[in-house]
Backbone as CSV, one residue per row, in Angstrom:
resi,resn,N_x,N_y,N_z,CA_x,CA_y,CA_z,C_x,C_y,C_z
1,MET,0.698,-0.840,0.276,-0.210,-0.103,0.102,1.299,1.348,0.393
2,PRO,0.263,2.325,-0.468,1.061,3.489,-0.771,1.042,4.182,0.553
3,SER,2.069,5.439,0.777,2.123,5.986,1.728,1.023,6.989,1.848
4,TYR,0.334,7.038,2.889,-0.551,8.236,2.929,-0.575,9.793,2.764
5,LYS,0.967,9.828,2.786,1.528,11.305,2.234,0.867,11.485,1.105
6,ARG,0.497,10.455,-0.104,-0.051,10.956,-1.090,-1.081,11.394,-1.424
7,LEU,-2.067,11.195,-0.096,-3.627,11.429,-0.400,-3.150,13.184,-0.068
8,LYS,-2.462,13.684,0.740,-2.347,15.278,0.514,-1.961,15.738,-1.082
9,SER,-1.016,15.085,-1.440,-1.251,15.635,-2.873,-2.280,15.545,-3.479
10,ILE,-3.247,14.172,-3.372,-4.520,14.126,-4.114,-5.417,15.301,-3.787
11,THR,-5.411,15.530,-2.383,-6.012,16.722,-1.734,-5.874,17.767,-2.614
12,GLN,-4.326,17.998,-2.866,-4.185,19.341,-3.514,-5.024,19.442,-5.363
13,SER,-4.390,18.055,-5.895,-4.427,17.856,-7.317,-6.272,17.932,-7.501
14,ILE,-6.833,17.462,-6.690,-8.647,17.560,-6.943,-9.176,18.996,-6.584
15,ALA,-8.448,19.584,-5.634,-9.373,20.972,-5.259,-8.743,22.068,-6.795
16,HIS,-7.472,21.872,-7.334,-6.453,22.868,-8.189,-7.902,22.490,-9.397
17,HIS,-7.875,21.236,-9.634,-8.598,20.740,-11.026,-10.287,21.147,-10.813
18,SER,-11.004,20.969,-9.742,-12.341,21.301,-9.315,-12.408,23.165,-9.236
19,SER,-11.973,23.432,-9.160,-12.145,25.027,-9.344,-11.762,25.726,-10.223
20,SER,-10.988,24.710,-11.265,-10.994,25.126,-12.634,-11.689,25.114,-13.531
21,ALA,-11.461,25.778,-14.697,-12.560,25.432,-15.667,-12.300,24.226,-15.898
22,LEU,-11.416,23.390,-16.126,-11.131,22.224,-17.026,-12.175,21.094,-16.142
23,SER,-12.861,21.472,-15.027,-13.750,20.913,-14.459,-15.386,20.636,-15.258
24,PHE,-15.681,21.875,-15.671,-16.584,21.667,-16.489,-17.977,21.753,-15.449
25,VAL,-17.648,22.395,-14.311,-18.845,22.597,-13.374,-19.586,23.984,-13.490
26,HIS,-18.249,24.964,-13.755,-18.518,26.210,-14.075,-18.731,26.909,-15.339
27,PRO,-19.459,27.093,-15.717,-20.498,28.796,-14.429,-21.880,28.092,-13.900
28,HIS,-21.958,26.275,-14.106,-23.190,26.030,-14.177,-23.534,25.953,-12.732
29,LEU,-22.717,25.352,-11.929,-22.608,25.428,-10.327,-23.264,26.608,-10.089
30,GLY,-22.328,27.563,-10.260,-22.585,28.855,-9.664,-24.106,30.123,-10.146
31,GLU,-24.292,29.556,-11.122,-25.458,29.630,-11.112,-26.826,29.539,-10.349
32,GLU,-26.452,27.917,-11.058,-27.757,27.492,-9.992,-27.533,27.347,-8.227
33,CYS,-26.540,27.954,-7.625,-26.014,28.560,-6.816,-27.260,30.059,-6.123
34,LYS,-26.920,30.691,-7.394,-27.785,31.773,-7.230,-28.822,31.567,-7.342
35,LYS,-29.388,30.938,-7.902,-30.826,30.968,-8.614,-31.841,30.458,-7.273
36,GLN,-30.512,29.426,-6.345,-31.048,28.849,-5.195,-30.970,29.535,-4.099
37,ASN,-30.226,31.359,-4.373,-29.706,31.861,-3.116,-29.448,31.700,-2.071
38,ARG,-27.896,30.873,-2.594,-27.095,30.069,-2.183,-25.383,30.565,-2.311
39,THR,-24.320,30.568,-1.197,-23.146,30.548,-1.756,-22.637,29.418,-1.740
40,SER,-22.647,28.732,-1.263,-21.912,27.336,-1.387,-22.698,26.035,-1.464
41,ILE,-22.028,24.926,-2.261,-22.372,23.419,-2.335,-21.499,22.457,-2.014
42,THR,-21.709,21.485,-0.976,-21.061,20.355,-1.013,-21.461,19.177,-1.586
43,VAL,-20.462,18.852,-2.557,-20.293,17.564,-3.259,-19.572,15.904,-2.574
44,ASP,-20.156,15.335,-2.369,-19.465,13.949,-1.474,-19.324,12.867,-2.376
45,PHE,-17.885,12.839,-2.842,-18.071,11.777,-3.807,-18.247,10.261,-3.068
46,THR,-17.964,10.079,-2.012,-18.373,8.761,-1.315,-19.911,8.590,-0.753
47,SER,-20.436,9.360,-1.646,-21.721,9.280,-0.746,-22.592,8.580,-1.890
48,LYS,-23.687,7.798,-1.943,-24.742,7.346,-3.157,-25.198,8.738,-4.281
49,ASP,-25.888,9.571,-2.949,-25.719,10.820,-3.724,-24.717,11.646,-3.765
50,ILE,-24.242,12.206,-4.878,-23.230,13.262,-4.771,-23.439,14.314,-4.040
51,CYS,-24.603,14.985,-4.404,-24.840,16.522,-4.127,-26.448,16.378,-4.138
52,GLU,-27.379,17.522,-3.721,-28.449,17.701,-3.712,-29.292,17.812,-5.365
53,ASP,-30.419,16.630,-4.882,-30.976,16.489,-6.164,-31.023,17.856,-6.890
54,SER,-31.678,18.548,-6.510,-32.007,20.020,-7.069,-30.887,20.515,-8.222
55,PHE,-29.872,20.317,-7.816,-28.670,19.942,-8.445,-28.216,19.342,-9.719
56,LEU,-28.907,18.338,-9.260,-28.106,16.958,-10.053,-29.446,17.257,-11.276
57,LYS,-30.726,17.430,-10.703,-31.441,17.397,-12.328,-31.056,18.758,-13.675
58,ILE,-30.087,19.007,-13.141,-29.319,20.301,-14.463,-27.820,19.616,-15.422
59,GLU,-28.487,18.925,-16.226,-27.526,18.045,-17.119,-25.959,18.320,-16.670
60,GLU,-25.755,19.527,-17.248,-24.272,20.016,-17.227,-24.095,19.316,-15.967
61,ILE,-24.413,20.013,-15.112,-23.981,19.431,-13.279,-23.826,18.386,-13.126
62,ASN,-25.163,17.387,-13.747,-24.793,16.203,-13.135,-23.669,15.296,-13.674
63,LEU,-23.225,16.146,-15.106,-22.249,14.781,-15.976,-21.244,15.707,-15.222
64,SER,-21.120,17.121,-15.227,-19.590,17.234,-15.041,-19.074,16.997,-13.562
65,LEU,-19.955,16.918,-12.728,-19.490,16.483,-10.840,-19.023,14.641,-10.996
66,HIS,-20.094,14.086,-11.730,-19.895,12.897,-11.942,-18.655,12.812,-12.731
67,ASN,-18.096,13.401,-13.459,-16.882,13.236,-14.469,-16.081,13.272,-13.274
68,LEU,-16.106,14.173,-12.306,-15.350,14.894,-11.633,-15.021,13.707,-10.334
69,LYS,-15.980,13.828,-10.418,-16.085,11.950,-9.072,-15.232,10.810,-9.892
70,GLU,-15.270,10.783,-11.184,-14.492,9.783,-11.592,-12.856,9.980,-11.676
71,THR,-12.702,11.582,-11.814,-11.287,12.130,-12.048,-10.333,12.025,-10.390
72,PHE,-11.319,11.931,-9.478,-10.470,11.931,-8.376,-10.361,10.259,-7.865
73,TYR,-11.861,8.997,-8.302,-11.389,7.889,-8.345,-9.803,7.462,-9.221
74,ASP,-10.101,8.306,-10.320,-8.454,7.814,-11.102,-7.483,8.383,-10.191
75,LEU,-7.269,9.089,-10.072,-6.322,9.925,-9.047,-5.872,9.161,-7.847
76,ILE,-7.082,7.974,-7.386,-6.676,7.890,-6.464,-5.966,6.339,-6.440
77,THR,-6.601,5.668,-7.785,-6.050,4.283,-8.187,-4.202,4.788,-8.737
78,LYS,-4.656,5.811,-9.308,-2.957,5.506,-10.138,-1.824,5.970,-8.801
79,GLU,-2.302,6.503,-7.797,-1.222,6.344,-6.611,-1.199,5.393,-5.960
80,GLY,-2.201,4.177,-6.478,-1.541,2.773,-5.901,-2.966,2.318,-4.583
81,PHE,-4.208,3.482,-4.274,-4.664,2.997,-3.506,-5.781,2.328,-3.534
82,GLU,-6.920,1.620,-3.027,-8.147,1.214,-3.425,-8.840,2.097,-3.048
83,CYS,-9.968,1.828,-3.827,-11.130,2.821,-3.409,-11.841,2.846,-2.002
84,SER,-11.645,1.676,-1.569,-11.845,1.399,0.173,-11.144,2.136,1.214
85,ASP,-9.277,3.085,0.365,-8.796,3.283,1.218,-8.792,4.841,1.699
86,VAL,-10.406,5.200,1.233,-10.684,6.779,1.596,-12.106,6.421,2.260
87,LYS,-12.067,7.445,3.405,-13.318,6.811,4.362,-14.528,8.104,3.439
88,SER,-13.989,9.152,3.663,-14.575,9.881,2.613,-13.964,11.239,1.907
89,ALA,-14.248,11.431,1.146,-14.196,12.710,0.137,-14.979,13.730,-0.525
90,ILE,-14.653,14.906,0.395,-15.895,15.670,-0.036,-15.252,17.575,-0.552
91,LEU,-16.080,18.166,-0.872,-15.364,19.272,-1.809,-16.854,20.422,-1.344
92,ILE,-16.609,21.344,-1.038,-16.957,22.142,-0.547,-16.503,23.371,-1.497
93,PHE,-17.716,24.062,-2.724,-17.587,25.239,-3.706,-17.847,26.268,-2.826
94,THR,-17.875,27.169,-2.722,-17.987,28.475,-2.318,-17.887,29.929,-3.214
95,PHE,-18.685,30.623,-3.681,-18.827,31.438,-4.622,-18.945,32.900,-3.629
96,MET,-18.290,33.707,-4.078,-17.893,34.908,-3.144,-18.915,35.930,-4.195
97,GLU,-18.787,36.001,-5.608,-19.041,36.526,-6.291,-20.218,36.777,-7.128
98,LEU,-21.198,36.134,-6.400,-22.625,35.358,-7.354,-23.433,36.452,-8.643
99,GLU,-23.172,37.529,-7.701,-23.899,38.397,-8.840,-23.238,39.246,-9.669
100,THR,-21.924,39.021,-9.961,-21.234,39.141,-10.763,-20.539,38.124,-11.832
101,ASP,-20.337,37.372,-11.189,-19.270,36.179,-11.747,-19.348,34.829,-11.354
102,PRO,-20.467,33.922,-12.103,-20.417,32.837,-11.268,-19.093,31.299,-11.593
103,TYR,-18.029,32.524,-11.676,-16.949,31.203,-12.120,-16.424,31.330,-10.856
104,TRP,-16.117,32.797,-10.179,-15.313,33.359,-9.127,-15.781,31.768,-7.980
105,ASN,-15.120,31.129,-7.408,-15.429,30.271,-6.735,-13.988,30.090,-5.539
106,ASN,-14.104,29.183,-4.205,-12.783,28.383,-3.851,-13.792,27.293,-3.606
107,CYS,-12.664,26.406,-3.820,-12.511,24.927,-3.585,-12.195,24.202,-2.118
108,THR,-12.918,23.599,-1.296,-12.203,23.233,0.202,-12.382,21.590,-0.284
109,ALA,-11.702,21.116,-0.145,-11.395,19.708,-0.939,-11.086,19.053,0.752
110,HIS,-11.621,17.807,0.954,-11.554,17.701,2.245,-11.551,15.559,2.138
111,ILE,-10.502,15.192,2.315,-10.261,13.529,2.302,-10.410,12.984,4.289
112,LYS,-10.719,11.594,3.885,-10.533,11.395,4.974,-9.966,9.909,4.894
113,SER,-8.982,9.422,4.998,-8.733,8.133,5.237,-9.714,6.804,5.712
114,LYS,-9.560,5.731,5.472,-9.948,4.287,6.306,-9.509,4.332,7.916
115,ASP,-8.534,4.918,8.326,-8.045,5.011,9.346,-7.881,6.779,10.114
116,ASN,-8.960,6.948,9.434,-9.018,8.733,9.779,-7.673,9.916,10.071
117,ARG,-6.822,9.472,8.788,-6.151,10.751,8.884,-6.945,11.501,7.711
118,GLU,-6.603,12.918,8.167,-7.709,14.167,7.463,-6.253,14.648,6.321
119,TYR,-7.511,15.034,5.218,-6.139,16.000,4.820,-7.079,17.084,4.262
120,GLU,-6.815,18.620,3.952,-8.032,19.523,3.370,-6.821,20.428,3.204
121,TYR,-7.309,20.687,1.820,-6.669,21.751,0.853,-7.911,22.899,0.126
122,GLU,-7.520,24.036,0.580,-8.102,25.131,-0.272,-7.393,25.971,-1.464
123,VAL,-8.460,26.168,-2.140,-8.140,27.125,-3.423,-8.972,28.086,-4.354
124,SER,-8.554,29.121,-4.704,-9.420,29.851,-5.167,-9.312,28.907,-6.963
125,CYS,-10.648,30.151,-7.487,-10.100,29.252,-9.435,-9.457,30.343,-9.641
126,VAL,-8.200,30.883,-9.713,-7.330,31.600,-10.016,-5.883,30.914,-10.097
127,GLY,-6.477,29.324,-8.535,-4.571,28.604,-8.404,-4.172,29.180,-7.114
128,LYS,-4.330,30.021,-6.430,-4.525,30.149,-4.753,-4.342,29.651,-4.023
129,THR,-3.735,29.132,-3.481,-3.923,28.851,-1.984,-4.555,29.564,-1.008
130,ILE,-5.546,29.053,-0.302,-6.121,29.707,0.595,-5.552,29.297,2.018
């Protein structure tokens, strides 16, 4: 089994990827948050329901979040981990400028290993560590 230190790297990678345009969740996620008068949404890769149904009903959000989940598990397996090595994997997208820019977000990635080691990383949409 690989070193759990690699989970820190995976946490950083998925946070950067998720906040960037490469994830294809933007601007759809921000626009839906604005419609629902919310500033954040939580995505749980380890849950059967990745996020709230009201978001998943939007095809672009549903497809992009499930693709993001697949990207996460690709990162896990490429580093030599099994899916069962991850107890939880949560992303929190927070939108600061919904009135003017649905792309502007921070993404916090939180991963907990099966032995309860926790890794967290927060990044802005321009790639700055927060």
